[in-house]
N, CA and C of each residue as an Amber inpcrd file, in Angstrom:
protein
   384
 103.7080000 135.8120000 102.4360000 104.8570000 135.3790000 102.8210000
 105.7350000 134.8490000 101.4680000 107.0010000 135.2860000 101.4520000
 107.8890000 135.2690000 100.3180000 108.3370000 133.8370000  99.9470000
 108.4360000 133.4530000  98.5750000 109.0390000 132.4820000  98.4840000
 110.4320000 132.3590000  98.7480000 110.8250000 131.0190000  99.2740000
 112.4580000 130.9990000  99.7160000 113.4110000 129.7700000  98.8220000
 112.7710000 129.2200000  97.9090000 113.2810000 127.9970000  97.1620000
 112.4420000 127.3580000  96.3460000 112.9720000 126.7300000  95.3530000
 112.1080000 125.7280000  94.5830000 112.0530000 124.4140000  95.1460000
 111.1210000 123.7560000  95.2710000 110.8760000 122.5140000  95.9340000
 111.1270000 121.3570000  94.8980000 110.1050000 121.2600000  94.1020000
 110.2430000 119.6980000  93.3340000 109.3010000 120.0920000  92.0460000
 109.4410000 119.3300000  91.3000000 108.3980000 119.1880000  89.9780000
 107.8330000 117.6230000  89.9370000 106.6090000 117.5710000  89.6110000
 105.7200000 116.3890000  89.8180000 105.4560000 115.9310000  88.3950000
 105.9270000 114.6750000  88.0310000 105.9080000 114.2420000  86.5140000
 105.0470000 112.8860000  86.7870000 104.1550000 112.5940000  85.7230000
 103.2570000 111.2760000  85.3750000 104.0560000 110.6120000  84.7130000
 104.0560000 109.3720000  84.8580000 104.7720000 108.3580000  83.7830000
 104.0050000 107.0320000  83.9880000 103.6870000 106.5000000  82.9170000
 103.3490000 105.0750000  82.6400000 104.5060000 104.0520000  82.9150000
 105.8860000 104.8130000  82.8890000 107.3240000 103.8280000  82.6390000
 107.8930000 104.1950000  83.8370000 107.6360000 103.9740000  85.1830000
 108.3120000 104.4330000  86.0570000 109.8440000 103.8540000  86.2470000
 109.9680000 102.4430000  86.1910000 111.3970000 101.9810000  86.2040000
 112.0960000 102.4860000  85.4430000 111.3120000 102.3180000  83.8170000
 112.5530000 102.9190000  83.0950000 112.9750000 104.5330000  83.1270000
 111.9680000 105.6070000  83.6230000 111.9190000 106.9540000  83.7600000
 113.0020000 106.9800000  85.0600000 112.7570000 106.1360000  86.1200000
 113.6560000 106.2970000  87.1890000 115.1620000 106.0200000  86.8630000
 115.2210000 104.9530000  86.0200000 116.8680000 104.8500000  85.5280000
 117.0980000 105.7670000  84.8030000 116.5730000 106.3510000  83.9750000
 117.0930000 107.2450000  82.9760000 117.2690000 108.6090000  83.6150000
 116.4000000 108.9660000  84.7740000 116.9440000 110.1810000  85.4370000
 118.2540000 109.9210000  86.4220000 118.3270000 108.7310000  86.5290000
 119.5840000 108.5760000  87.2490000 121.2110000 108.5060000  86.4690000
 120.8070000 107.7070000  85.3040000 121.8630000 107.6600000  84.2160000
 122.2490000 109.0220000  83.7690000 121.2920000 109.8260000  83.1580000
 121.3970000 111.0790000  82.4570000 121.7240000 112.3010000  83.4040000
 120.8000000 112.3860000  84.6300000 121.1200000 113.6740000  85.3670000
 121.4540000 113.4640000  86.8190000 122.0020000 112.0240000  87.0800000
 122.4510000 111.4980000  88.5030000 121.5990000 111.8320000  89.6920000
 120.3690000 111.6590000  89.3190000 119.2090000 111.8040000  90.3990000
 119.0240000 110.3940000  91.0390000 119.0420000 110.1360000  91.9600000
 118.8060000 108.9110000  92.7710000 117.4360000 108.5890000  93.6710000
 117.0950000 107.5260000  93.5260000 115.8680000 107.2670000  94.0860000
 116.3550000 107.5230000  95.9480000 115.2310000 108.1130000  96.7650000
 115.1770000 108.0040000  97.9620000 113.8970000 108.1910000  98.7520000
 113.9140000 108.1600000  99.9210000 112.6930000 108.1420000 100.7300000
 111.2820000 109.0010000 100.2110000 110.2110000 108.0920000 100.1280000
 109.1390000 108.7650000  99.6190000 107.9910000 108.2770000 100.5460000
 107.2130000 109.3020000 100.9040000 105.8130000 108.9240000 101.8750000
 105.0900000 107.6490000 101.1550000 104.3980000 106.7570000 101.8050000
 103.4560000 106.0330000 101.5430000 102.1310000 106.2610000 100.7900000
 102.1680000 107.0240000  99.8080000 101.1100000 107.4400000  99.0480000
 100.2350000 106.2050000  98.5400000  99.0030000 106.3510000  98.1320000
  98.2380000 105.2350000  97.5280000  98.4950000 105.1510000  96.0420000
  99.6940000 105.6770000  95.7750000  99.7400000 105.5340000  94.1660000
 101.4210000 105.0370000  94.3100000 101.8200000 104.3780000  93.2400000
 103.0790000 104.2060000  93.1560000 103.9930000 105.2480000  92.4400000
 105.2150000 105.2350000  92.7090000 106.0830000 106.4680000  92.3930000
 107.4660000 106.4850000  92.8470000 108.1270000 107.5290000  92.5510000
 109.6150000 107.5950000  93.0890000 109.8100000 108.9330000  93.2760000
 110.6620000 109.2100000  94.5220000 111.1800000 110.5590000  94.4800000
 112.4320000 110.6140000  94.2570000 112.9530000 111.4340000  93.2050000
 114.5670000 111.3810000  92.8380000 115.1150000 112.4590000  93.3130000
 116.3320000 112.1330000  93.9270000 117.0400000 113.2920000  94.5190000
 118.4810000 113.8160000  94.1070000 118.6230000 114.9900000  94.2390000
 119.8560000 115.7150000  93.9760000 120.4790000 115.9430000  95.4600000
 121.3590000 115.2010000  95.5800000 121.9840000 115.3180000  97.2950000
 120.8040000 114.9390000  98.1340000 120.5780000 115.8080000  99.0950000
 119.4220000 115.4360000  99.8640000 118.2170000 115.9930000  99.7540000
 117.7640000 116.5330000  98.4050000 116.6400000 117.1500000  98.1450000
 115.7560000 116.5630000  97.2390000 114.5050000 115.8300000  97.1580000
 113.9390000 115.2670000  96.2270000 113.3930000 116.1660000  95.0960000
 114.1060000 116.8000000  94.0230000 113.8540000 117.6300000  93.0740000
 112.4610000 117.1550000  92.0010000 112.5760000 115.7260000  91.9070000
 111.6540000 115.2130000  90.7880000 111.0230000 114.1200000  91.3910000
 109.6240000 114.3830000  91.3420000 108.7000000 113.3770000  91.8360000
 107.9520000 112.7270000  90.6840000 108.2420000 111.2120000  90.4480000
 107.5040000 110.5780000  89.4800000 106.3000000 110.0620000  90.1020000
 105.4070000 110.0150000  89.4320000 104.1250000 109.5970000  90.0270000
 103.5940000 108.7240000  88.9230000 103.2420000 107.2780000  89.2300000
 103.0480000 106.2290000  88.2520000 101.4300000 106.2600000  87.7760000
 101.5320000 106.1940000  86.6330000  99.8180000 106.1690000  86.1570000
  99.6100000 105.0040000  85.2520000  98.5170000 104.6860000  85.0990000
  98.1270000 103.4370000  84.3940000  98.6060000 103.4420000  82.9490000
  98.3120000 104.7470000  82.1370000  98.4360000 104.6910000  80.7700000
  99.2850000 106.3910000  80.6710000 100.1310000 106.2250000  79.3730000
 100.9140000 107.4170000  79.1290000 100.1880000 108.7120000  79.1330000
 100.7430000 109.7300000  79.9390000 100.0230000 111.0010000  79.7520000
 100.0730000 111.4370000  78.3900000  99.2680000 112.6070000  78.0720000
  99.0240000 112.8490000  76.7180000 100.5400000 113.5490000  76.2590000
 100.2790000 113.6160000  74.8680000 101.7090000 114.2190000  74.1790000
 101.9890000 115.4000000  74.7910000 103.4480000 115.4560000  74.5480000
 104.0110000 116.7060000  75.1250000 103.3870000 117.6900000  74.2530000
 103.1890000 119.0200000  74.5560000 102.6970000 120.2130000  73.8550000
 100.8660000 120.3730000  74.4200000 100.4200000 119.5560000  75.0620000
  98.9950000 119.3460000  75.4630000  98.8220000 119.6320000  76.8410000
 100.2960000 120.0640000  77.6140000 100.0760000 120.1160000  78.8440000
 100.3630000 121.8430000  79.3410000 100.4660000 122.1690000  80.5580000
 100.8370000 123.4820000  80.8470000 102.2800000 123.4900000  81.2810000
 102.8530000 122.4440000  81.6990000 104.1670000 122.4680000  82.0370000
 104.8460000 122.6430000  80.7650000 105.7040000 123.7830000  80.3460000
 106.6050000 123.4440000  79.1080000 107.7460000 122.7100000  79.2600000
 108.5250000 123.1730000  80.3780000 109.8430000 122.5120000  80.7180000
 110.1690000 122.5360000  82.1440000 111.3910000 122.1280000  82.6750000
 111.8720000 122.2520000  84.0040000 113.5030000 122.0610000  83.5580000
 114.0550000 122.9400000  84.5150000 115.4800000 122.9600000  84.3720000
 116.4520000 122.7990000  85.5450000 117.7380000 122.5390000  85.2640000
 118.6030000 122.3040000  86.2670000 119.7990000 123.2050000  85.9780000
 120.6680000 123.8830000  86.7690000 122.2440000 124.1070000  86.4230000
 123.0680000 123.3130000  86.7610000 124.2490000 123.4050000  85.9950000
 125.2060000 122.5840000  85.9990000 126.6100000 122.8300000  85.6260000
 127.7320000 122.2500000  85.8920000 128.9840000 122.1910000  85.5480000
 129.4440000 121.3430000  84.6230000 130.6470000 121.6430000  83.8380000
 131.0460000 120.6570000  82.9650000 130.3060000 120.1010000  81.9020000
 129.7720000 121.1500000  80.9660000 129.1700000 120.9100000  79.8310000
 129.7950000 119.9530000  78.7510000 130.9550000 119.7650000  78.4830000
 131.5060000 118.8020000  77.7280000 131.2130000 117.3890000  78.1910000
 131.3470000 116.9460000  79.5440000 131.0130000 115.7690000  79.9500000
 129.5630000 115.5940000  79.8930000 128.6110000 116.5530000  79.9370000
 127.2050000 116.3240000  79.8510000 127.0780000 116.1330000  78.4140000
 127.5370000 116.9440000  77.4000000 127.2820000 116.3980000  76.1390000
 127.4120000 115.1260000  75.8770000 129.0080000 114.7320000  76.1410000
 129.4320000 113.4820000  76.0280000 128.2570000 112.3270000  76.3830000
 127.7860000 112.7880000  77.5290000 126.6460000 111.7150000  78.2560000
 125.6870000 111.3230000  77.1570000 124.9520000 112.6640000  76.7410000
 123.8150000 112.7610000  76.0850000 124.1350000 111.7600000  74.6140000
 125.3780000 112.0750000  73.9930000 125.6810000 111.5200000  72.8180000
 125.6430000 110.2260000  73.1740000 126.4520000 109.6130000  73.9450000
 126.5750000 108.1230000  74.5740000 125.2160000 107.5220000  74.6960000
 124.3520000 108.4020000  75.0640000 122.9840000 107.7050000  75.2280000
 122.0530000 107.8460000  74.1080000 122.6970000 108.2590000  73.2840000
 121.8090000 108.6800000  71.9140000 120.5870000 109.7200000  72.1870000
 120.8180000 110.4930000  73.0060000 119.7990000 111.6710000  73.3710000
 119.7570000 112.7560000  72.4420000 119.0340000 112.9300000  71.6320000
 118.8750000 114.1610000  70.7810000 118.7790000 115.2050000  71.7280000
 119.5510000 116.4860000  71.2930000 119.7520000 117.6610000  72.1670000
 120.0480000 118.7980000  71.2640000 119.8240000 120.2420000  71.7570000
 120.5030000 121.1870000  71.1910000 121.0120000 122.0020000  72.3130000
 121.8730000 122.7070000  71.8360000 122.6900000 123.8490000  72.7180000
 122.4510000 125.2410000  72.3820000 122.0340000 125.7690000  73.0950000
 121.2680000 127.2080000  72.7920000 121.6490000 128.5250000  73.7320000
 122.2490000 129.4000000  73.2970000 122.6450000 130.3200000  73.9840000
 121.5120000 131.3350000  74.2330000 121.4610000 131.7910000  75.3790000
 120.3750000 132.7720000  75.7400000 120.8100000 134.2740000  75.6500000
 120.3060000 135.1030000  74.8290000 120.8170000 136.2140000  74.3810000
 120.4840000 137.2990000  75.6570000 121.8560000 138.0490000  75.9350000
 121.8310000 139.0430000  76.8540000 122.2590000 138.2530000  78.1870000
 122.2670000 137.0710000  78.3430000 122.5340000 136.3540000  79.7890000
 123.7780000 135.4260000  79.4760000 124.5130000 135.3440000  80.2930000
 125.6030000 134.4240000  80.2440000 125.2370000 132.8670000  80.4580000
 124.0830000 132.4520000  79.9350000 123.5660000 131.2050000  80.0980000
 123.6950000 130.5640000  78.6640000 123.9380000 129.2800000  78.6180000
 123.8500000 128.1460000  77.5120000 122.8590000 127.1300000  78.0980000
 121.9210000 126.9150000  77.2850000 121.0230000 125.9220000  77.4350000
 121.1710000 124.4830000  76.6380000 121.0810000 123.3530000  77.2430000
 121.0930000 122.1630000  76.7710000 119.6070000 121.6170000  76.7190000
 119.2080000 121.5480000  75.6770000 117.7200000 121.3360000  75.7220000
 117.5460000 119.8090000  75.0560000 116.8530000 118.9110000  75.8730000
 116.2600000 117.5760000  75.1930000 115.2380000 117.0560000  76.2250000
 114.8200000 115.9830000  75.6810000 113.3520000 115.5470000  76.5830000
 113.8930000 113.9080000  77.3140000 113.0090000 113.8650000  78.1350000
 112.9840000 112.4360000  78.7560000 112.1600000 111.2270000  77.8030000
 112.5510000 110.2290000  78.3880000 111.6380000 109.0720000  77.5510000
 110.0660000 109.3250000  77.4650000 109.5860000 110.1020000  78.3430000
 107.9910000 110.4000000  78.1310000 107.7470000 111.4830000  77.3680000
 108.5730000 112.3230000  76.8820000 108.7740000 113.2930000  76.1180000
 108.6500000 114.8630000  76.5520000 108.9210000 114.4100000  77.9920000
 109.1560000 115.8950000  78.8280000 110.2990000 116.8370000  78.4820000
 109.9490000 118.1440000  78.3120000 111.3390000 118.8750000  77.8560000
 111.8220000 119.3930000  79.1550000 113.3020000 119.1270000  79.0290000
 114.3750000 119.5520000  80.0410000 115.3850000 120.3350000  79.5350000
 115.7290000 121.3090000  80.4670000 117.1880000 122.0120000  80.0360000
 117.9470000 122.2380000  81.0980000 119.2400000 121.8070000  80.7260000
 120.3990000 122.1330000  81.6530000 121.0490000 123.0180000  81.6130000
 121.2120000 124.2400000  82.4130000 122.0410000 125.3100000  82.0720000
 123.1300000 125.1840000  82.3100000 124.1790000 125.9690000  81.6770000
 125.5880000 126.2190000  81.9140000 126.0570000 127.6820000  81.6610000
 127.1800000 128.1630000  82.5470000 127.7740000 129.4130000  82.1170000
 128.1060000 129.4520000  80.5520000 127.8940000 130.3400000  79.9810000
 128.6390000 130.6780000  78.6860000 130.0220000 130.4190000  78.3640000
 130.5160000 130.6920000  79.5180000 132.0720000 130.3160000  79.1670000
 132.2500000 128.8820000  78.9660000 131.5870000 128.0220000  79.2530000
 131.9830000 126.4390000  78.9790000 131.8470000 126.0240000  77.4760000
 131.0910000 127.0570000  76.7450000 131.1110000 126.9050000  75.1640000
 132.5170000 126.7690000  74.7390000 133.3460000 127.5550000  75.1610000
 134.8720000 127.5860000  74.8940000 135.5400000 126.1340000  74.7410000
 135.0340000 125.3010000  75.5360000 135.6670000 123.9390000  75.9980000
 134.8850000 122.9530000  75.2430000 133.9850000 122.9980000  74.2830000
 133.3590000 121.9970000  73.5210000 134.3220000 122.0820000  72.1470000
């Protein structure tokens, strides 16, 4: 059976409310329907698809670098507006071109230290 699409990433957090608000403010993801699991959490939607599943845990997960998930990424448009949003929110980030591909990554971390990058077409560099 071949894969047909990416479904979601599951992120553990001891800061459910703060993380839900951050993903909404920074990435425009909104909470939506979630099954009645026996643990707290939130499903964060982009349009009608829940791409980020937050799972509430009692204590913070181990520091970044001690997990097997290195990062997750989204594609986007309007890099200047996104960079301005990151700056307005005091989010440290880097802008990194991908050699031999027409991709520019904006790399940053969420409040729990998870590495995220948002990818833009390289042409958008000219508008910075």
